[in-house]
C-alpha positions in Angstrom: -0.6 -13.5 -13.9 2.1 -16.0 -13.8 1.8 -18.3 -10.5 4.7 -19.8 -8.9 3.6 -23.1 -10.9 5.3 -21.4 -14.4 7.7 -23.2 -16.0 10.9 -21.2 -14.2 13.3 -22.6 -17.4 10.6 -20.5 -20.5 10.3 -17.1 -18.5 14.3 -16.8 -18.4 14.2 -17.8 -21.2 11.7 -15.0 -22.4 14.3 -12.1 -20.2 12.9 -12.9 -16.4 15.1 -13.2 -13.4 14.5 -13.6 -9.9 13.6 -10.8 -7.8 13.8 -10.3 -3.5 11.0 -12.9 -2.6 7.6 -11.1 -1.9 5.8 -12.4 1.3 2.0 -11.9 1.5 0.4 -10.9 5.1 -3.2 -10.3 6.0 -4.7 -9.6 9.6 -6.5 -7.4 12.0 -4.5 -3.8 11.9 -3.2 -3.8 15.7 -4.6 -0.3 17.9 -0.9 1.4 18.2 -0.1 1.7 22.2 1.9 5.1 21.2 1.0 7.8 18.5 3.9 9.1 16.0 4.5 12.9 16.5 4.6 13.7 12.9 1.0 14.4 10.8 -0.5 12.0 8.5 -2.0 13.9 5.4 -5.0 12.1 2.9 -5.1 12.7 -0.5 -3.2 13.9 -3.2 -2.3 17.1 -3.0 1.5 17.1 -2.8 2.9 20.0 -4.5 6.4 18.7 -4.4 5.9 15.8 -6.4 7.0 15.8 -10.2 7.3 13.3 -12.5 6.4 9.8 -12.3 5.7 10.6 -8.7 2.9 12.6 -9.8 1.6 10.4 -12.3 0.6 7.8 -9.6 -1.3 10.3 -7.4 -3.6 10.8 -10.2 -4.3 6.9 -10.1 -6.0 8.1 -6.9 -8.3 10.3 -8.9 -10.0 8.2 -11.5 -12.0 5.8 -9.2 -14.4 9.5 -8.7 -13.8 10.9 -12.1 -17.3 10.3 -13.4 -15.9 10.9 -17.4 -14.0 7.9 -17.5 -13.7 5.3 -20.4 -12.5 2.7 -18.5 -15.1 0.0 -17.7 -17.6 0.0 -14.2 -15.8 -3.2 -13.4 -12.2 -2.1 -13.9 -10.0 -2.1 -10.8 -8.8 1.4 -11.2 -12.9 2.3 -10.1 -12.1 0.4 -7.2 -11.3 3.3 -4.4 -8.0 4.2 -3.8 -6.4 6.7 -1.3 -3.1 7.9 -0.6 -1.8 9.3 2.8 1.8 11.6 3.4 3.4 11.4 6.2 5.2 14.7 7.1 7.0 16.3 10.2 5.8 18.9 12.1 8.4 21.6 10.1 6.9 20.0 6.6 8.8 17.6 5.3 7.5 14.4 4.0 8.9 11.1 5.6 6.7 9.2 4.1 3.6 8.0 2.3 1.2 5.2 1.5 -1.4 4.2 -0.8 -4.3 1.7 -0.5 -6.9 -0.1 -2.1 -10.8 -1.2 -1.5 -10.9 -4.5 -2.9 -14.2 -6.4 -4.2 -14.9 -7.7 -1.3 -14.2 -4.8 1.1 -10.9 -6.2 1.5 -8.1 -3.4 2.2 -5.1 -4.6 -0.2 -2.1 -2.0 1.4 -0.6 -1.1 -2.3 2.8 0.5 -1.5 3.8 1.9 1.7 7.4 3.5 2.3 9.5 5.7 5.0 12.6 7.7 5.2 15.5 5.8 6.6 16.2 7.6 9.0 12.6 8.1 10.6 11.5 4.4 10.6 11.3 3.0 14.0 9.3 5.8 14.9 5.4 5.3 14.2 5.1 6.9 11.2 4.6 3.9 9.4 2.1 2.4 11.9 0.5 6.1 11.7 -0.2 5.3 7.6 -1.4 2.6 8.4 -4.0 4.0 10.7 -4.4 6.8 8.0 -5.4 4.6 5.4 -7.2 2.2 7.1 -9.8 5.0 9.0 -9.8 6.9 5.1 -11.1 3.7 4.0 -13.9 2.8 6.4 -17.3 3.8 5.6 -18.5 6.9 6.8 -22.0 6.0 7.7 -20.4 4.1 9.9 -18.0 5.9 11.5 -15.1 3.4 13.0 -15.1 1.8 16.7 -11.5 3.0 18.5 -11.5 -0.9 20.0 -12.1 -2.2 16.7 -9.3 -3.5 14.8 -9.2 -2.9 10.4 -8.3 -6.1 9.1 -6.0 -5.1 5.6 -3.8 -7.1 2.8 -0.6 -6.6 2.7 2.3 -7.7 0.0 5.6 -7.0 1.7 9.9 -7.3 0.3 11.8 -8.7 2.3 13.1 -5.5 4.5 9.3 -5.1 5.4 7.8 -8.1 6.3 8.4 -7.5 10.2 6.9 -4.3 10.0 3.4 -5.4 8.8 4.3 -8.5 11.8 4.6 -5.7 13.9 1.1 -4.2 13.2 -0.4 -7.1 13.5 -0.6 -8.6 10.4 0.1 -12.7 9.8 2.2 -13.9 7.5 0.2 -16.1 4.9 2.9 -17.3 2.9 5.2 -16.4 0.6 5.7 -15.8 -2.8 8.1 -15.3 -6.0 9.1 -12.2 -7.3 10.3 -12.2 -11.3 11.0 -9.3 -12.7 11.3 -8.5 -16.9 14.7 -6.7 -17.1 13.9 -6.5 -21.5 11.8 -7.0 -23.7 12.8 -8.6 -26.8 
């Protein structure tokens, strides 16, 4: 892991280049005023998924697999959930992943909604579905209590997280290794 204090010249010499800046958001998830008309389904059963998408979905089962060779402290063994947004006709319009942090935080790792379905509530419904899925089943969610989330956002999605109640914590540098020598 490299932090913002790392020397840029050495990183660029190693093949890294700057990419879109990441912003970090945290706070209680706002309770939506309007509900999305589609359906949110939790789980990793997505028959349409192939290749890298299918492999990514398999990660959501690592924490359930008792035969895993991973050590008990491995990050992949913390609870991970996947949510899928579909229209009433069954068309996939978005998806998201969330992981439970070591301190019980809910970390949003990925959230995406198709361009033609943005600003209609599908993303907010995904956030709500993921946050509700991670609550202890022995302690049912209180509809009046907001859930706290942590999320990293690209410049194009930062406003979405702010609109859903999260506060901007700060911005970070996003470097990408494009070649390996």
